[in-house]
C-alpha positions in Angstrom: -28.5 -98.7 49.9 -31.0 -96.4 51.2 -29.0 -95.6 54.5 -26.0 -94.3 52.2 -27.8 -91.5 50.8 -28.4 -89.5 54.2 -24.9 -90.3 55.3 -23.2 -89.1 52.1 -25.4 -86.1 51.9 -24.4 -85.1 55.5 -20.9 -85.5 54.6 -21.0 -83.0 51.6 -23.0 -80.7 54.1 -20.1 -80.9 56.5 -17.6 -80.2 53.8 -19.6 -77.1 52.7 -19.5 -75.8 56.3 -15.7 -76.4 56.3 -15.5 -74.4 53.2 -17.3 -71.6 54.5 -15.4 -71.7 57.7 -12.1 -71.4 55.9 -13.4 -68.9 53.5 -14.4 -66.6 56.3 -11.5 -67.0 58.4 -9.2 -65.7 55.4 -11.7 -63.0 54.6 -11.8 -61.9 58.3 -8.0 -61.2 58.1 -8.7 -58.4 55.5 -9.6 -55.9 58.3 -6.4 -56.3 60.3 -4.3 -56.4 57.0 -5.8 -52.9 56.2 -5.2 -51.5 59.7 -1.6 -52.7 59.7 -0.9 -51.8 56.0 0.1 -55.4 55.4 -0.5 -55.5 51.7 1.7 -58.3 51.1 -0.4 -60.3 53.4 -3.3 -59.1 51.6 -2.0 -60.4 48.3 -1.2 -63.8 49.9 -4.8 -64.1 51.4 -6.3 -63.3 48.1 -4.6 -66.4 46.4 -5.1 -68.7 49.3 -8.8 -68.0 49.4 -9.3 -68.8 45.7 -7.8 -72.3 46.5 -9.8 -73.2 49.3 -13.0 -74.5 47.7 -11.2 -76.6 45.1 -9.1 -78.5 47.9 -12.2 -79.1 49.8 -14.1 -80.4 47.0 -11.3 -82.7 46.0 -11.4 -84.1 49.3 -15.2 -84.5 49.8 -15.3 -86.2 46.4 -12.9 -89.0 47.6 -14.8 -89.5 50.9 -18.0 -89.8 49.1 -16.7 -92.2 46.5 -15.3 -94.2 49.3 -18.5 -94.2 51.4 -20.8 -95.1 48.3 -18.4 -97.7 47.0 -20.0 -99.6 43.9 -22.9 -97.1 44.3 -20.8 -93.9 43.6 -22.3 -93.3 40.1 -25.8 -94.5 40.9 -28.1 -91.6 40.1 -30.9 -93.1 42.1 -28.6 -93.0 45.2 -27.5 -89.3 44.1 -31.3 -88.3 43.6 -31.9 -89.3 47.1 -28.8 -87.5 48.5 -30.0 -84.4 46.8 -33.4 -84.6 48.6 -31.5 -85.2 51.9 -29.1 -82.5 51.4 -32.0 -80.1 50.7 -33.4 -80.7 54.2 -29.9 -80.1 55.7 -29.5 -76.7 54.2 -33.1 -75.6 54.3 -32.5 -73.3 57.5 -29.2 -71.9 56.3 -28.7 -68.1 55.6 -26.9 -69.0 52.4 -28.8 -72.1 50.9 -28.0 -70.9 47.4 -24.1 -71.3 47.9 -24.8 -74.8 49.5 -26.9 -75.8 46.4 -23.9 -74.8 44.2 -21.5 -76.8 46.5 -23.4 -80.0 46.0 -23.8 -79.4 42.3 -20.0 -79.2 42.0 -19.4 -82.5 43.7 -22.0 -84.0 41.5 -20.6 -82.7 38.2 -17.2 -83.9 39.1 -18.4 -87.4 40.0 -20.5 -87.8 36.6 -18.9 -85.2 34.2 -22.3 -84.5 33.1 -23.0 -83.1 29.6 -25.3 -80.4 29.9 -27.2 -80.6 33.4 -29.4 -83.4 35.1 -31.9 -81.9 37.5 -32.4 -85.2 39.2 -28.9 -85.2 40.9 -28.0 -81.4 40.7 -29.7 -78.0 41.4 -30.3 -76.6 37.8 -32.6 -74.0 39.3 -32.4 -72.9 43.0 -35.0 -74.3 45.3 -34.9 -70.9 47.3 -35.4 -68.4 44.5 -38.8 -67.9 45.7 -38.1 -67.4 49.5 -39.6 -64.4 51.2 -38.4 -60.9 51.2 -34.7 -60.6 52.1 -34.0 -59.4 55.6 -31.9 -56.3 54.2 -32.3 -54.7 57.6 -29.7 -57.1 58.7 -27.0 -56.2 56.2 -27.2 -52.4 56.4 -27.3 -49.6 58.9 -29.5 -46.5 58.4 -28.1 -42.9 59.1 -30.4 -40.0 59.4 -29.5 -36.3 60.2 -30.3 -32.7 59.1 -27.0 -32.3 57.1 -24.7 -34.1 54.8 -21.6 -33.5 56.9 -23.5 -34.9 60.1 -24.4 -37.9 58.0 -20.9 -38.3 56.9 -19.6 -37.9 60.3 -21.8 -40.8 61.6 -20.9 -43.0 58.7 -17.2 -42.7 59.1 -17.5 -42.5 62.9 -19.1 -46.0 62.8 -16.1 -47.7 61.1 -14.3 -49.9 63.6 -10.7 -49.4 62.8 -7.8 -49.5 65.1 -5.8 -47.2 62.9 -6.7 -43.4 63.0 -7.8 -41.1 60.5 -5.3 -38.8 59.1 -7.8 -35.8 59.5 -11.3 -36.9 60.1 -13.0 -33.4 60.0 -11.3 -32.6 56.8 -12.6 -35.7 55.1 -15.9 -35.4 56.4 -16.1 -31.9 55.0 -14.8 -32.9 51.6 -17.2 -35.9 51.3 -20.2 -34.0 52.3 -19.4 -31.2 49.8 -19.3 -33.6 47.0 -22.7 -35.3 48.1 -24.3 -32.1 48.6 -23.1 -30.9 45.0 -24.4 -34.1 43.6 -27.7 -33.9 45.3 -28.3 -30.4 43.9 -27.2 -31.4 40.6 -29.6 -34.4 40.3 -32.4 -33.8 42.8 -32.7 -29.8 43.1 -34.7 -29.2 46.1 -35.3 -32.8 47.4 -33.1 -33.3 50.4 -31.2 -36.5 51.7 -33.7 -38.1 53.9 -31.4 -41.2 55.0 -28.3 -42.9 53.9 -28.2 -46.7 54.1 -24.7 -48.2 54.3 -23.8 -51.9 54.2 -22.3 -52.9 57.6 -19.6 -55.1 56.0 -16.6 -53.2 54.8 -15.3 -54.3 51.2 -11.6 -54.7 51.2 -9.5 -55.3 48.0 -5.7 -54.4 47.5 -4.7 -51.3 49.7 -8.4 -50.0 49.9 -11.4 -50.5 52.1 -14.8 -49.4 50.6 -18.0 -48.3 52.4 -21.0 -49.2 50.0 -24.3 -47.4 50.6 -27.1 -45.5 49.0 -28.7 -42.2 49.6 -32.4 -42.0 49.8 -34.6 -38.8 49.1 -38.4 -39.3 48.4 -38.3 -42.1 45.6 -35.0 -41.1 44.4 -31.8 -43.1 45.1 -28.1 -42.6 44.5 -25.1 -45.1 45.0 -22.6 -44.0 47.6 -19.0 -45.5 47.5 -16.6 -44.3 49.9 -12.9 -45.5 49.3 -10.6 -45.4 52.1 -6.7 -45.5 51.9 -4.6 -46.3 54.8 -1.4 -44.2 54.4 1.4 -44.0 56.6 0.0 -40.8 58.1 -3.3 -42.4 58.7 -6.7 -43.3 57.1 -8.1 -40.9 54.4 -11.1 -41.0 52.3 -9.6 -41.1 49.0 -12.8 -40.5 46.9 -16.7 -40.6 47.1 -18.4 -42.0 44.0 -22.0 -41.1 43.6 -22.9 -42.5 40.1 -23.9 -45.9 38.8 -21.1 -46.2 36.2 -18.5 -45.0 38.8 -19.8 -47.9 41.3 -20.0 -50.3 38.5 -16.3 -49.8 37.6 -15.4 -50.6 41.4 -17.3 -53.8 41.0 -16.0 -54.6 37.3 -15.5 -57.8 36.0 -11.9 -56.8 35.2 -11.3 -56.4 39.0 -9.8 -58.9 41.6 -12.7 -60.2 44.1 -13.5 -58.3 47.3 -12.8 -59.7 50.7 -15.9 -59.0 52.7 -17.3 -60.8 55.7 -21.2 -61.5 55.4 -23.6 -63.9 56.6 -26.3 -63.5 53.9 -24.5 -63.0 50.5 -27.8 -62.9 48.7 -29.2 -60.0 50.8 -25.9 -58.1 50.2 -25.9 -58.9 46.4 -29.6 -57.6 46.2 -28.5 -54.3 48.1 -25.8 -54.0 45.5 -28.1 -54.5 42.6 -30.2 -51.8 43.9 -27.3 -49.2 43.2 -26.0 -51.0 40.1 -29.1 -52.3 38.1 -27.3 -53.1 35.0 -25.0 -55.5 36.7 -25.9 -59.2 36.5 -26.5 -61.2 39.8 -23.8 -63.4 38.7 -21.2 -60.7 38.4 -22.2 -59.5 42.0 -21.6 -62.7 43.3 -18.3 -63.2 41.7 -17.2 -59.7 42.8 -17.5 -60.7 46.5 -15.7 -63.9 46.2 -18.3 -66.4 45.6 -17.2 -67.1 42.0 -18.4 -70.5 41.7 -22.0 -69.6 42.8 -21.5 -66.6 40.3 -21.0 -69.3 37.5 -24.1 -70.9 38.6 -26.1 -67.8 38.4 -24.6 -66.9 35.1 -25.5 -70.4 33.4 -28.9 -69.9 34.9 -29.3 -66.5 33.4 -28.0 -67.8 30.2 -30.4 -70.7 30.0 -33.3 -68.2 30.7 -32.0 -66.2 27.9 -31.8 -68.9 25.5 -35.6 -70.0 26.3 -36.5 -66.4 25.6 -34.9 -65.7 22.4 -34.2 -67.1 19.0 -31.2 -65.7 17.3 -28.3 -67.9 16.4 -24.7 -68.1 17.9 -22.3 -66.9 15.3 -18.6 -66.4 15.1 -17.5 -63.4 17.1 -16.7 -60.1 15.2 -13.0 -59.1 14.7 -10.0 -60.9 13.4 -9.8 -64.6 13.9 -7.6 -65.7 16.6 -4.9 -68.4 16.3 -5.5 -69.9 19.7 -9.4 -69.8 20.3 -12.6 -70.1 18.3 -14.7 -67.4 19.7 -18.3 -67.3 19.2 -21.3 -65.2 20.5 -25.0 -64.8 20.6 -25.8 -61.4 19.3 -28.6 -60.8 21.8 -26.6 -61.7 24.8 -23.4 -60.0 25.9 -21.1 -62.8 26.5 -18.4 -64.5 24.3 -17.6 -68.1 24.3 -14.0 -69.2 23.9 -13.0 -72.6 22.8 -9.3 -73.8 22.6 -8.3 -74.7 19.2 -6.7 -78.3 18.8 -3.9 -76.9 16.8 -2.2 -73.3 16.8 -1.2 -71.6 13.5 2.4 -70.6 13.2 4.1 -68.7 14.7 2.5 -69.8 18.0 4.5 -72.4 19.8 2.3 -72.8 23.1 0.2 -76.0 24.0 -3.3 -76.3 25.2 -1.9 -76.8 28.7 0.0 -73.5 28.5 -3.0 -71.7 27.5 -5.0 -72.9 30.6 -2.0 -71.9 32.8 -2.2 -68.5 31.5 -6.0 -68.2 32.3 -5.2 -69.6 35.8 -2.5 -66.9 36.2 -5.0 -64.2 35.4 -7.6 -65.9 37.9 -5.2 -65.8 40.8 -3.6 -62.5 40.0 -4.4 -58.8 40.4 -6.4 -57.9 37.4 -5.9 -54.2 38.0 -9.1 -53.4 36.3 -7.5 -54.3 32.9 -7.9 -58.1 32.6 -11.2 -59.9 32.0 -12.3 -62.3 34.5 -12.9 -65.5 32.4 -15.4 -68.0 33.7 -14.2 -71.8 33.0 -17.0 -74.3 32.2 -17.0 -78.0 31.2 -19.5 -80.2 29.5 -22.2 -77.6 28.4 -24.8 -78.4 26.2 -26.3 -76.0 23.4 -29.3 -76.6 21.1 -27.7 -77.4 17.7 -30.3 -75.4 15.7 -29.1 -72.2 17.4 -25.7 -72.6 15.8 -25.2 -71.2 12.5 -23.7 -73.6 9.8 -20.7 -71.5 9.5 -19.9 -71.6 13.2 -20.4 -75.3 13.3 -17.9 -75.8 10.3 -15.5 -73.6 12.4 -15.6 -75.5 15.6 -15.4 -79.0 13.9 -12.6 -77.8 11.7 -10.5 -76.2 14.3 -11.6 -77.6 17.6 -12.9 -81.0 17.0 -11.5 -82.7 20.3 -13.8 -80.2 22.2 -17.0 -80.6 20.3 -19.5 -83.4 19.8 -23.1 -83.4 18.7 -26.2 -85.2 17.9 -29.4 -84.4 16.0 -30.5 -81.8 18.6 -27.5 -80.8 20.8 -23.9 -79.6 20.5 -21.7 -80.6 23.6 -18.6 -78.4 24.4 -16.2 -80.2 26.5 -14.3 -77.2 27.8 -14.7 -73.5 27.1 -14.3 -70.0 28.7 -17.1 -67.4 29.0 -16.3 -63.8 29.3 -18.2 -60.6 29.0 -18.3 -59.3 25.2 -16.4 -56.0 24.6 -15.8 -54.2 21.2 -12.3 -55.2 19.8 -10.2 -52.0 20.1 -9.3 -52.1 16.3 -12.9 -52.1 15.4 -13.8 -49.5 18.0 -11.2 -47.0 16.8 -13.0 -47.2 13.4 -16.3 -46.5 14.6 -15.7 -43.4 16.9 -15.0 -39.8 16.2 -11.3 -38.6 16.5 -11.6 -37.1 20.0 -12.9 -40.3 21.4 -10.3 -42.3 19.5 -7.6 -40.1 21.2 -8.9 -40.7 24.6 -9.1 -44.5 23.9 -5.5 -44.7 22.5 -4.3 -43.0 25.6 -6.3 -45.4 27.8 -4.6 -48.1 25.7 -1.3 -46.8 26.8 -2.5 -46.7 30.3 -3.4 -50.3 30.1 0.0 -51.4 29.6 1.4 -49.1 32.4 -1.3 -50.6 34.8 -0.5 -54.1 33.9 3.1 -53.5 34.5 2.3 -52.1 37.9 0.9 -55.6 38.8 4.0 -57.3 37.2 2.0 -58.4 33.9 3.2 -58.2 30.3 0.7 -58.9 27.7 3.0 -60.1 25.4 1.1 -59.5 22.4 0.3 -55.7 21.8 -1.8 -55.7 18.7 -5.0 -53.8 19.0 -7.2 -56.8 18.1 -6.3 -58.3 21.5 -7.5 -55.4 23.5 -11.3 -54.4 23.9 -13.4 -51.5 25.1 -16.0 -51.9 27.7 -19.5 -50.1 27.8 -17.9 -47.5 29.9 -15.3 -46.8 27.3 -12.4 -48.6 29.3 -9.8 -50.6 27.5 -9.0 -53.9 28.7 -6.8 -56.9 27.7 -8.3 -60.2 26.9 -6.0 -62.4 24.9 -3.7 -64.3 27.3 -1.9 -66.9 25.3 1.2 -64.6 25.2 0.7 -63.0 28.8 3.5 -63.3 31.2 4.9 -62.1 34.5 6.8 -58.8 33.7 9.8 -60.0 35.8 10.2 -63.1 33.5 11.0 -60.7 30.5 14.4 -59.6 29.6 13.8 -56.0 28.2 16.5 -55.2 25.8 17.6 -52.2 23.7 17.6 -52.8 20.3 21.3 -53.2 19.1 22.4 -50.8 16.4 23.2 -52.2 13.0 26.7 -52.1 11.7 25.8 -51.7 8.1 23.1 -51.4 5.6 22.8 -55.1 5.2 22.3 -55.8 8.6 19.7 -52.9 9.0 17.8 -54.3 6.0 18.0 -58.0 6.8 14.6 -59.7 7.1 15.7 -61.9 10.2 17.4 -60.3 13.3 21.3 -60.2 12.7 21.7 -60.6 16.6 20.9 -63.2 19.1 17.3 -63.2 20.3 16.5 -65.3 23.6 13.0 -66.8 24.1 12.1 -64.1 26.7 13.9 -61.1 25.1 11.4 -58.1 24.5 12.6 -55.0 22.3 10.4 -52.2 23.4 11.5 -49.9 20.5 9.9 -52.4 18.0 6.3 -51.9 19.9 5.5 -48.9 17.7 5.6 -51.2 14.6 2.6 -53.4 16.2 0.4 -50.8 17.3 -1.5 -50.4 13.8 -2.4 -47.0 14.5 -2.8 -44.4 11.8 -0.1 -41.4 12.0 -2.3 -39.0 13.8 -3.3 -41.4 16.7 0.3 -42.8 16.7 1.6 -39.2 17.5 -1.1 -38.9 20.3 0.1 -42.1 21.6 3.7 -41.2 21.6 3.5 -37.9 23.2 1.9 -39.2 26.4 3.2 -42.9 26.5 6.4 -42.7 24.4 8.3 -44.1 27.6 6.9 -47.5 26.7 9.1 -47.6 23.7 12.3 -47.6 25.9 13.6 -50.6 27.8 14.5 -48.4 30.7 10.8 -47.9 31.5 10.2 -51.8 31.8 13.4 -52.4 33.6 12.6 -49.9 36.3 9.2 -51.4 36.6 11.0 -54.8 37.2 13.4 -53.4 39.7 10.3 -52.0 41.8 8.7 -55.5 41.8 11.8 -57.3 42.7 12.2 -54.8 45.5 8.8 -56.0 46.8 6.9 -52.7 46.1 3.2 -52.9 45.8 2.1 -50.2 43.4 -1.4 -48.4 43.5 -4.0 -48.7 40.9 -7.3 -47.1 41.8 -10.8 -48.2 40.3 -11.5 -44.5 39.6 -9.7 -41.5 37.8 -7.3 -39.1 39.4 -9.9 -36.3 39.1 -12.3 -38.1 41.2 -9.7 -38.3 44.3 -10.2 -36.1 47.1 -6.5 -35.4 48.0 -3.0 -35.1 46.4 -1.9 -37.2 43.5 -0.5 -40.6 43.9 2.3 -40.8 46.3 5.8 -40.4 45.0 7.1 -43.4 43.1 3.7 -44.5 41.8 
């Protein structure tokens, strides 16, 4: 039996190597996709890369089961495998990712409730390694003037496609940098700029990520490059932590960025976005499974250092999920109900498929990235009696417990945001107006990515700490092109007009935009604000035009920054 453990550990190690190789091969294509303006190929790569890890995990589980035979669930063997595996990954540039890969295999084999430190990596064996080799992940630029610095940074880009106007863009970027420096630093000059060597690709844009240094001061630097038909342009320069954080938001799709030492890159990113969790940064660069591991570790650490109780999340109760939260922690936990109240007709599998659709889709900065977990264990004393009653009443098949622990078989974890309906009651009128306008923009941004939320009630939307409106209730979400947007038929007489039920046929995919206004739940003054800017959402023609653009193969632009921050002309015609 002892000879099986090293062989099985080596098999898992080789599988991890295969995963890394395929992950990097797909990621590497982003550079050429950007140069060639191959946006459809970029979308294909994003979906393909998301599936690579799962395919390899399934394959190696089958190999290990066959290799171990009757010892496949022998924890003594797996403890030996863990020790052997640790020796194999000790000299890797990414040992934390390798640990997570091993734990994924273990949890699939054993379906462990909670965690078992004997056979999986609960805490990383490498968290206490020496200082990160940051010099390997960024380049330092130094010069007398901001413009010379920018010229060096952009000149260092290895693109086959030409810049549309290199000198113009270096001047515009330098002017923005100098204005921000003077506003925040006064007389303190920029001593150097450090820029990550890897380019971050997502959608139609490429991002250069760096930081400005002067004395003990530091500023983020994010340059967004857009490859137009006339050549590459610098679309914006962002020099604020909040702006950088929105680019790396949990509502965005993952970057394609080729790196050898992910941990060092994450630590660099954390230096310019200190409010971001390590977990979120791993997720943002495509290592979402390891991000989940980091998130779980952070959560366990918080539990050990807090004493408040989990409680039902604020806001209206959902018909599909039981949602709870820990007041001292900015996450929500969502458990699918066993039965859905009328008029919901979807099944559990349908809800999970909606979440899977969001996982693979362009989230456009408007859809929350939900992390799926199985077999989690919580201390029972941390749950309020009211919450325990809620879970056992509405989701009994997902919950079990003993005297000390509550076990949850399946749930989704998301960043906590303020429900939009509650938020509008808490803020002043001017803020409410801006938020309502952003709510309308959410619907348009999602439409640009071929998504229709389905349920437009304000309670299904939330507001982030940056004041951005997002959508988080996915059970009615669908592809825009699967909907049939219809004009509301005119009633022939008063009886038809006053009927409680539609007097005309309504198909399962029919949508009547003219009725949207009835579901907004906005007071008259805010409704008027919404309609002045977004009244087109109440006409079927708007939605049918969007469908036509998608069916024609158009990929529409959605930028992770406001129009006012762009250096050049407005969005190209048709956007």
